[in-house]
N, C-alpha and C positions, 0 to 999 in steps of 0.2 A: 601025535594026530588024536589022541585022546583028550589030552590037554586042551589043543586048539577048539575041539567040539566043547569042552567044558566051558571056556572063557566066552564062547559065542554070544551070549547075551550083553556081554562086556565089551563087544568089539568096538563099537563107537567111542565111548567113554574112553577107552584105551588111547584110541586115534587123537582123540581130543587133548587128553593130558600129554601126550607126547608132542602134539603140535605147539601147546602152551610152553612145555619145557625147552624146546627148540627156537621159540620166538619170544616169549614177553621178556625173558632176562637180555637177550642180544640186541634187540631193536633199540635200546637207549645207551648202548655202550659203543657205537660208531657214529661218525659225523655224516650230517646229510648229504647225500649223494648230489654231484653237481647235474645239471641241467633239468631233467624231468622230475625227479623228486624234489628237488629244490625250487623249481618254478610251482609245483603244486603246492607247496608248504607258503610260497608267498601269496600265491592266490587267495589261499583260505585266510592268510594275515590279513590283506587287504579288504577282502569281503567282510571280516570281522568288524574293520572300522568303518568303512564305506557304507555299507548296509545295503549294497545293490547285490542281490541273491540271483540275477540274471546275467551278468557280465562278469568276465574275468578281468583283473589288473594286474600289472605288474609295473613297479616303480611310479606308482599313481597315475598311469595312463593305462586305456583298454588294451588288453594282451593281444596283439596281432599275431603271436605265435601260437599260443596254444588255444584252441577253439572249440574244444571237445565239451560236450554236455556238463553241468556241474554237479552231478549227484557226488562223485568223489570228494569234492570240493564241500559241500554241503556236510559230508560225514565228518571230515576233517576239522571243519570249523565246529560241528558239535563237540568233538574230542578237546580242541582248543579251547571251548567254554567249560569243559570239565576239568581238565589238568593241565592247563596252562599253555604257553608257547615254546614246545620241546619236541625231542625226536620221538619219545613214547606216544605223544598224543597224535603226531603226523602220522605213524605207521601202526598205530592199534587199528584204524580201520581195515588195513590190509591183513592183520592178523585175523579178525574177527571174519572177513570176507573167506579167508582161507579156511577156516574152519566149516564154514559152510560149504564151500567146495568139496571140501574131503567127505563131509556127510551126503553131500548129492552124489558124489563119485563113488563112494560105498554103496550107495542105493542102486544106483547105475549098473555097477557091476555084479550086485547081488541079483539083481534083475535076469542079468545075462548069463551068469555064470555060477550063481550060487554065493552063499555066505564066506566060505573058507578063503576061496580064490578073490573074493571081493577085499578081504580083509589083508590077504597077503599083496595084493596090488597098493593096496594104501601105504601098508608098510615100505614097499619099494620106493613109492612116491614120497615117503618121507624122507628119503635120502638123496632126494632130485633138486637140485639147485633151479630147475626151471620152473619149480613150485615153491620150494621154500628157499628162495635165494632172493638177490640183488633183482631190482625191478618188479618182483613179484611179491610173494609173500612176506617178506620183511622188511619193505620199504613204502613208502609213500607214493606209490604209483597205480595206473590205471589197471593193470592186468589182472590183479587178484579178484576184482569187482567183476571184471568182465568174464573170467574163467568162471566165477559162480554162476553167473545168469546162464551163460552158454552151457553149462553141464546140467543146470537145472531143466534149461528148456530140451536137452537132449534126454535124459531120463525121462520126462513127462511125454515125448515124442514117442519114445520106446514103448511106455505103458500103453499109449494109444495103439502102436503098429502090432504089438504082440498080443495085447489083450482087449483090444477095441475100447478102451475108456475114453468116452467121448471128453470126459473133464482133462484127459491128457493134453486134448488138442488146445483147449483152452488156456491152460496153464503154458502150454508151449508157446503160444503168442504172446502171453503175459511177460514171461522171462525173455522173450526176443526183445519185445518192446522196452523192458526194462534194461539190457543189454545195449540197447541205442543209447541210453542216459548215462551208462557207463563209459563207452568208449565209441559213440557215434556209429557210422555205417560197418565197423567190425563187427556189431550185432548180427549181421548177417552171414557170417562165416560158415555156420554149420548148414546153412539151407540147401547148397550144393549136395552136400552129403546126404541130407535127408531125401532129397529129391533123388538120388541115385539109388537109395533103399527103397523107396517107393516103385521105382522102375524094375529094380532087380526082383522084388516081391511081387509085382503085378499087383499094386494096390492103390495105384493112383485112382482108380475108379472109386474105390472107398472113400476117399478123402474129398473128392471132388462132388461125390453125391451128398456128402455129410455137411448139414448146416454149420456144424460145429466148427469144420474146417475153415470155412468162409468167416465165421465169427471170429476164430483165432487171427486170422490175418488181419481182420478189420480192427482187433484189439491192438496188435502189433503197430501197425501203420498209425493207429491213433494217438499211441503212446509217443511215436517218433515224431507224429506230427504237433503234439503239443510243444515240443521243443522248438520245433521250425516256425512256429507261431509265436511262442515267446520271443525268439528272436527277430521275427519279422516287426513286431511290436515295440519290443522295447529295448532290442540291441542296438548296438552302438556302431554308427556309420564312420568310415576312417578315409580319410585322403590316402590313395595308393602310395602317394612317395614317403608317407610316415610308417609304412608297415614292412614287416619283414619279406612278407610274398607278394607285394603290392596289390593286397585285396581292398576291396571295399567294405567289408563285414565277415563275421566270423563263420558264417554259412558257406562263402564262398572259399575260405580257408580250408573248412571242416570237408566238403564235398569235392571240391576242385583240386585245390593244391594237395591236401593229405591222401588223396586217392589218384585222382587223372595223373598229375605231375610226379608224384612218389613212384607210381609204376610204369609210367609213361616217357618221363624226361630224364635224360643222362646227366643234366646238370642241375638236379632237384637237390636244394640243400648244400651247394657248393660242390655236389659231385661226390658226396663222401658214401653213397651208398652204391657197393658194387653189384652189377646186374650180372648175378651167377645163376643159370637157370638150375643148376644141380645144388643150389643152395642147401637143401633139406638134406639131401644125400650127403653132401659135404659134411655137415653137421652131425648127423646120425654116426658117421664114421669118426668123428673127433669124441 
């Protein structure tokens, strides 16, 4: 216990060093994972060559399957320019996003439970494949970026909720908007939890009467709205028969097929998604 207290000023550097050990060497030692990661790599490769920074392409044609905002693609593109077309460049953004996530997660847990518990929680997460695993922290996928922004929004929300920091509300709105650029409507995943917390603590009136709360909502919607506006102006329209989901543009894929059909249609994506309402409990048990 004394040792842990003695090294407390170095908790975050220790965590960052551990992440680098776990990730930087392995990320160039295994092949690109098919489907999501491979497609993200191709999207960035084609953007590098066609200089269209608002539309994703696959096989020389507008991508009708991946319709998410291109923040991850832009980050991979920058790494391609710096390090060439290889697995390391494809996955480096996810490693950096994971480091950012751990920093914010540590800050969040320190806010709620103290430094030592925050450090212990980070150590546990370092062994968790849901963070440092395939599709998240060590592959070129969307989830590490989304996790960073969502955790940042949660930290700043609780800074407001616990200490009445108005700046926390503004940053909650900012990071929620940025999360939209990471993975579309998944950015709003934490909002029901925030609403339940405000209900449980009877703090709704505090938010509704606070001008910074309304400004935060405007910030989040404005950032998300920029992408919708860019797609409306510069987005490619496609013939329904030429696309995977029969859609006419990426906004239809993003909002209708990736949300409404994914959760409401048994035959979505050839029926490969099992509609198991105990999904979370089952996987926690596994």
